[in-house]
Backbone as XML, in Angstrom:
<?xml version="1.0"?>
<chain id="A" units="angstrom">
  <residue number="1" name="UNK">
    <atom name="N" x="96.410" y="43.302" z="88.853"/>
    <atom name="CA" x="96.258" y="42.828" z="90.225"/>
    <atom name="C" x="95.753" y="43.963" z="91.106"/>
  </residue>
  <residue number="2" name="UNK">
    <atom name="N" x="94.780" y="43.680" z="91.960"/>
    <atom name="CA" x="94.239" y="44.716" z="92.851"/>
    <atom name="C" x="95.231" y="45.067" z="93.946"/>
  </residue>
  <residue number="3" name="UNK">
    <atom name="N" x="95.886" y="46.200" z="93.783"/>
    <atom name="CA" x="96.904" y="46.590" z="94.758"/>
    <atom name="C" x="96.280" y="46.834" z="96.130"/>
  </residue>
  <residue number="4" name="UNK">
    <atom name="N" x="95.057" y="47.370" z="96.153"/>
    <atom name="CA" x="94.408" y="47.641" z="97.426"/>
    <atom name="C" x="94.229" y="46.374" z="98.241"/>
  </residue>
  <residue number="5" name="UNK">
    <atom name="N" x="93.850" y="45.278" z="97.578"/>
    <atom name="CA" x="93.653" y="44.016" z="98.289"/>
    <atom name="C" x="94.976" y="43.514" z="98.850"/>
  </residue>
  <residue number="6" name="UNK">
    <atom name="N" x="96.043" y="43.681" z="98.071"/>
    <atom name="CA" x="97.361" y="43.232" z="98.540"/>
    <atom name="C" x="97.766" y="44.030" z="99.772"/>
  </residue>
  <residue number="7" name="UNK">
    <atom name="N" x="97.545" y="45.343" z="99.724"/>
    <atom name="CA" x="97.907" y="46.184" z="100.873"/>
    <atom name="C" x="97.061" y="45.799" z="102.082"/>
  </residue>
  <residue number="8" name="UNK">
    <atom name="N" x="95.761" y="45.528" z="101.853"/>
    <atom name="CA" x="94.881" y="45.124" z="102.958"/>
    <atom name="C" x="95.374" y="43.828" z="103.583"/>
  </residue>
  <residue number="9" name="UNK">
    <atom name="N" x="95.710" y="42.850" z="102.748"/>
    <atom name="CA" x="96.213" y="41.577" z="103.269"/>
    <atom name="C" x="97.504" y="41.801" z="104.040"/>
  </residue>
  <residue number="10" name="UNK">
    <atom name="N" x="98.369" y="42.642" z="103.516"/>
    <atom name="CA" x="99.646" y="42.918" z="104.175"/>
    <atom name="C" x="99.417" y="43.570" z="105.540"/>
  </residue>
  <residue number="11" name="UNK">
    <atom name="N" x="98.489" y="44.532" z="105.572"/>
    <atom name="CA" x="98.215" y="45.221" z="106.833"/>
    <atom name="C" x="97.544" y="44.273" z="107.826"/>
  </residue>
  <residue number="12" name="UNK">
    <atom name="N" x="96.706" y="43.362" z="107.330"/>
    <atom name="CA" x="96.023" y="42.426" z="108.228"/>
    <atom name="C" x="97.012" y="41.411" z="108.790"/>
  </residue>
  <residue number="13" name="UNK">
    <atom name="N" x="97.905" y="40.916" z="107.939"/>
    <atom name="CA" x="98.857" y="39.904" z="108.402"/>
    <atom name="C" x="99.961" y="40.532" z="109.240"/>
  </residue>
  <residue number="14" name="UNK">
    <atom name="N" x="100.234" y="41.807" z="109.040"/>
    <atom name="CA" x="101.304" y="42.480" z="109.769"/>
    <atom name="C" x="100.834" y="43.860" z="110.207"/>
  </residue>
  <residue number="15" name="UNK">
    <atom name="N" x="100.006" y="43.926" z="111.248"/>
    <atom name="CA" x="99.433" y="45.216" z="111.666"/>
    <atom name="C" x="100.446" y="46.083" z="112.393"/>
  </residue>
  <residue number="16" name="UNK">
    <atom name="N" x="101.493" y="46.477" z="111.674"/>
    <atom name="CA" x="102.507" y="47.344" z="112.266"/>
    <atom name="C" x="102.443" y="48.706" z="111.600"/>
  </residue>
  <residue number="17" name="UNK">
    <atom name="N" x="102.803" y="49.725" z="112.338"/>
    <atom name="CA" x="102.791" y="51.072" z="111.768"/>
    <atom name="C" x="103.822" y="51.179" z="110.652"/>
  </residue>
  <residue number="18" name="UNK">
    <atom name="N" x="104.846" y="50.315" z="110.692"/>
    <atom name="CA" x="105.893" y="50.357" z="109.669"/>
    <atom name="C" x="105.311" y="49.988" z="108.313"/>
  </residue>
  <residue number="19" name="UNK">
    <atom name="N" x="104.531" y="48.915" z="108.262"/>
    <atom name="CA" x="103.956" y="48.493" z="106.980"/>
    <atom name="C" x="102.983" y="49.547" z="106.468"/>
  </residue>
  <residue number="20" name="UNK">
    <atom name="N" x="102.230" y="50.161" z="107.375"/>
    <atom name="CA" x="101.300" y="51.209" z="106.967"/>
    <atom name="C" x="102.066" y="52.397" z="106.398"/>
  </residue>
  <residue number="21" name="UNK">
    <atom name="N" x="103.161" y="52.766" z="107.047"/>
    <atom name="CA" x="103.962" y="53.884" z="106.561"/>
    <atom name="C" x="104.547" y="53.568" z="105.192"/>
  </residue>
  <residue number="22" name="UNK">
    <atom name="N" x="104.998" y="52.322" z="104.987"/>
    <atom name="CA" x="105.579" y="51.944" z="103.697"/>
    <atom name="C" x="104.522" y="52.050" z="102.604"/>
  </residue>
  <residue number="23" name="UNK">
    <atom name="N" x="103.325" y="51.551" z="102.861"/>
    <atom name="CA" x="102.272" y="51.605" z="101.836"/>
    <atom name="C" x="101.882" y="53.052" z="101.543"/>
  </residue>
  <residue number="24" name="UNK">
    <atom name="N" x="101.824" y="53.885" z="102.579"/>
    <atom name="CA" x="101.478" y="55.300" z="102.377"/>
    <atom name="C" x="102.570" y="55.991" z="101.560"/>
  </residue>
  <residue number="25" name="UNK">
    <atom name="N" x="103.835" y="55.694" z="101.875"/>
    <atom name="CA" x="104.930" y="56.302" z="101.114"/>
    <atom name="C" x="104.878" y="55.864" z="99.661"/>
  </residue>
  <residue number="26" name="UNK">
    <atom name="N" x="104.540" y="54.593" z="99.420"/>
    <atom name="CA" x="104.429" y="54.105" z="98.043"/>
    <atom name="C" x="103.321" y="54.856" z="97.317"/>
  </residue>
  <residue number="27" name="UNK">
    <atom name="N" x="102.178" y="55.029" z="97.975"/>
    <atom name="CA" x="101.062" y="55.742" z="97.344"/>
    <atom name="C" x="101.454" y="57.189" z="97.047"/>
  </residue>
  <residue number="28" name="UNK">
    <atom name="N" x="102.134" y="57.829" z="97.998"/>
    <atom name="CA" x="102.560" y="59.221" z="97.785"/>
    <atom name="C" x="103.521" y="59.295" z="96.605"/>
  </residue>
  <residue number="29" name="UNK">
    <atom name="N" x="104.440" y="58.340" z="96.516"/>
    <atom name="CA" x="105.391" y="58.334" z="95.411"/>
    <atom name="C" x="104.688" y="58.186" z="94.072"/>
  </residue>
  <residue number="30" name="UNK">
    <atom name="N" x="103.675" y="57.309" z="94.019"/>
    <atom name="CA" x="102.929" y="57.119" z="92.767"/>
    <atom name="C" x="102.192" y="58.397" z="92.405"/>
  </residue>
  <residue number="31" name="UNK">
    <atom name="N" x="101.547" y="59.027" z="93.393"/>
    <atom name="CA" x="100.785" y="60.260" z="93.122"/>
    <atom name="C" x="101.723" y="61.354" z="92.623"/>
  </residue>
  <residue number="32" name="UNK">
    <atom name="N" x="102.870" y="61.518" z="93.299"/>
    <atom name="CA" x="103.821" y="62.559" z="92.893"/>
    <atom name="C" x="104.312" y="62.290" z="91.478"/>
  </residue>
  <residue number="33" name="UNK">
    <atom name="N" x="104.586" y="61.023" z="91.180"/>
    <atom name="CA" x="105.066" y="60.674" z="89.843"/>
    <atom name="C" x="104.013" y="61.016" z="88.797"/>
  </residue>
  <residue number="34" name="UNK">
    <atom name="N" x="102.763" y="60.682" z="89.085"/>
    <atom name="CA" x="101.692" y="60.972" z="88.125"/>
    <atom name="C" x="101.517" y="62.483" z="87.961"/>
  </residue>
  <residue number="35" name="UNK">
    <atom name="N" x="101.605" y="63.218" z="89.079"/>
    <atom name="CA" x="101.441" y="64.669" z="88.989"/>
    <atom name="C" x="102.566" y="65.285" z="88.169"/>
  </residue>
  <residue number="36" name="UNK">
    <atom name="N" x="103.793" y="64.825" z="88.375"/>
    <atom name="CA" x="104.919" y="65.360" z="87.614"/>
    <atom name="C" x="104.757" y="65.014" z="86.137"/>
  </residue>
  <residue number="37" name="UNK">
    <atom name="N" x="104.261" y="63.819" z="85.855"/>
    <atom name="CA" x="104.062" y="63.415" z="84.467"/>
    <atom name="C" x="102.988" y="64.301" z="83.825"/>
  </residue>
  <residue number="38" name="UNK">
    <atom name="N" x="101.951" y="64.615" z="84.606"/>
    <atom name="CA" x="100.838" y="65.413" z="84.093"/>
    <atom name="C" x="101.266" y="66.855" z="83.844"/>
  </residue>
  <residue number="39" name="UNK">
    <atom name="N" x="102.133" y="67.355" z="84.730"/>
    <atom name="CA" x="102.484" y="68.776" z="84.717"/>
    <atom name="C" x="103.316" y="69.160" z="83.499"/>
  </residue>
  <residue number="40" name="UNK">
    <atom name="N" x="104.152" y="68.264" z="83.003"/>
    <atom name="CA" x="105.075" y="68.574" z="81.901"/>
    <atom name="C" x="105.998" y="69.729" z="82.293"/>
  </residue>
  <residue number="41" name="UNK">
    <atom name="N" x="107.078" y="69.427" z="83.007"/>
    <atom name="CA" x="107.994" y="70.482" z="83.503"/>
    <atom name="C" x="108.651" y="71.264" z="82.376"/>
  </residue>
  <residue number="42" name="UNK">
    <atom name="N" x="108.605" y="70.786" z="81.134"/>
    <atom name="CA" x="109.227" y="71.500" z="80.018"/>
    <atom name="C" x="108.430" y="72.742" z="79.657"/>
  </residue>
  <residue number="43" name="UNK">
    <atom name="N" x="107.219" y="72.877" z="80.228"/>
    <atom name="CA" x="106.342" y="74.000" z="79.863"/>
    <atom name="C" x="106.507" y="75.154" z="80.851"/>
  </residue>
  <residue number="44" name="UNK">
    <atom name="N" x="107.756" y="75.418" z="81.277"/>
    <atom name="CA" x="107.954" y="76.504" z="82.244"/>
    <atom name="C" x="107.753" y="77.823" z="81.542"/>
  </residue>
</chain>
């Protein structure tokens, strides 16, 4: 499912800064998770 389209629809139907902040936080969480997965913390 195209997550971008869902976020766009959500922002269009509810143009509040709260929904924008939630989507941004979700994106940041995904990026951080991917970066941590990529980094392999066991390789200190």
